[in-house]
C-alpha positions in Angstrom: -5.8 -5.7 0.9 -6.4 -8.5 3.4 -6.0 -8.0 7.2 -2.6 -10.1 6.5 -1.2 -7.8 4.0 -2.7 -5.0 5.9 -0.1 -5.9 8.5 2.4 -6.7 6.5 2.1 -3.1 5.3 2.3 -1.8 8.9 5.3 -4.1 9.9 7.2 -2.8 6.8 6.4 1.0 7.4 7.1 1.3 11.0 10.4 -0.9 10.1 11.2 2.6 8.3 9.7 4.9 10.7 11.9 3.2 13.4 15.1 3.4 11.2 14.5 7.1 10.5 14.1 8.4 13.6 17.2 6.0 14.8 19.5 7.2 12.4 19.3 10.6 13.5 19.2 9.7 17.1 22.8 9.3 18.1 24.2 12.5 16.2 23.7 16.1 16.9 22.1 16.7 13.9 18.4 16.6 13.5 16.3 15.1 10.0 16.0 17.0 7.2 13.1 19.0 6.1 12.7 15.8 3.6 12.8 13.5 6.5 10.4 15.3 8.6 8.0 15.4 6.0 8.7 11.7 5.4 8.6 10.9 9.0 4.7 12.8 9.2 3.5 10.8 5.8 4.3 7.8 7.7 2.8 8.5 10.7 -0.5 9.3 9.2 -0.4 6.2 6.5 0.4 3.7 9.7 -2.8 5.6 11.8 -5.6 5.3 8.4 -4.0 1.6 8.1 -4.8 0.6 12.1 -8.0 2.7 11.6 -8.8 0.0 8.6 -7.8 -2.7 10.3 -9.9 -2.2 13.4 -13.1 -1.3 10.8 -12.7 -4.4 9.1 -11.8 -6.7 12.7 -15.6 -4.7 13.6 -17.2 -5.4 10.6 -16.4 -9.1 11.1 -17.2 -9.4 14.3 -21.0 -7.7 13.3 -21.2 -10.3 10.7 -20.8 -8.5 8.0 -18.1 -8.4 5.2 -14.3 -7.1 6.1 -14.3 -5.9 2.6 -16.7 -2.6 3.0 -13.6 -1.4 5.7 -12.8 2.1 3.8 -9.8 4.1 4.3 -10.3 7.5 6.1 -9.0 10.7 5.1 -5.9 12.1 7.5 -8.0 14.9 9.0 -10.4 12.1 10.3 -7.5 9.6 11.8 -5.6 12.1 12.9 -8.2 13.8 15.6 -9.0 10.2 17.6 -7.4 10.0 21.4 -4.6 7.6 21.6 
């Protein structure tokens, strides 16, 4: 995946996240268990994609190959300070 592919995927997932959140924002009904699980997965995947993108940019600035960037596990990216 190159930077454009990553950014495109981030956009797609962010759109899905927004649609899921907005679909229940106007109603008293909350998200179903399945929807909550999907939202959680979306958030983790988005964090991982942003992390890979930051790694690629840092590697490029350091004169290294951005393809050395690797997806980190959820347990790592979820501990980052926002």
